[in-house]
C-alpha positions in Angstrom: 141.9 -117.0 42.3 142.2 -113.2 41.8 141.0 -110.4 44.0 139.4 -107.3 42.5 138.6 -104.2 44.6 135.2 -102.7 43.8 134.2 -99.2 45.0 131.4 -99.4 47.7 129.3 -97.2 45.5 129.6 -99.7 42.5 128.6 -102.8 44.5 124.9 -102.4 43.8 125.5 -102.0 40.1 127.7 -105.1 40.0 125.1 -107.2 41.8 122.2 -105.8 39.9 118.5 -106.2 40.7 118.0 -109.5 42.5 121.6 -110.5 41.6 120.9 -110.5 37.8 124.1 -108.6 36.8 126.5 -110.8 38.8 124.7 -113.9 37.6 125.1 -112.8 34.0 128.8 -112.1 34.6 129.1 -115.6 36.0 127.4 -117.2 33.0 129.3 -115.1 30.4 132.7 -115.7 32.0 132.3 -119.2 33.4 134.0 -118.0 36.6 132.8 -118.0 40.2 132.3 -114.5 41.5 131.9 -113.8 45.2 131.5 -110.2 46.4 132.3 -109.9 50.1 130.2 -107.8 52.3 131.5 -104.5 53.7 132.3 -106.2 57.0 134.1 -109.1 55.4 136.2 -106.8 53.3 137.0 -104.7 56.4 138.2 -107.8 58.2 140.7 -108.2 55.4 141.9 -104.6 55.9 140.0 -103.1 52.9 138.1 -99.9 53.8 135.8 -98.0 51.4 135.9 -100.8 48.8 134.5 -104.3 48.5 136.5 -107.4 47.7 135.4 -109.4 44.7 136.9 -112.9 44.6 137.2 -114.4 41.1 138.0 -118.0 40.7 137.9 -120.5 37.9 139.7 -123.7 36.7 142.0 -121.7 34.4 143.7 -118.4 34.4 142.1 -117.5 31.0 138.6 -117.8 32.5 139.7 -115.7 35.5 141.1 -113.0 33.2 137.9 -113.0 31.0 135.8 -112.5 34.2 138.0 -109.7 35.4 137.8 -108.0 32.0 134.0 -108.1 32.1 133.8 -106.6 35.6 
């Protein structure tokens, strides 16, 4: 699993309308992407950004997903 920090202001763009953008990224990369809420990110000590967790069966898939983000 890899963690990517996303600016709060970019979270909506990453998710897309009705989740379309993040779903497309999941399909293109083959990775599981979970964008934590502002509160969840804050609980991890991250302020002003959102935590995106990227996980997949292989490091290559994780890397591909991170490159697409």
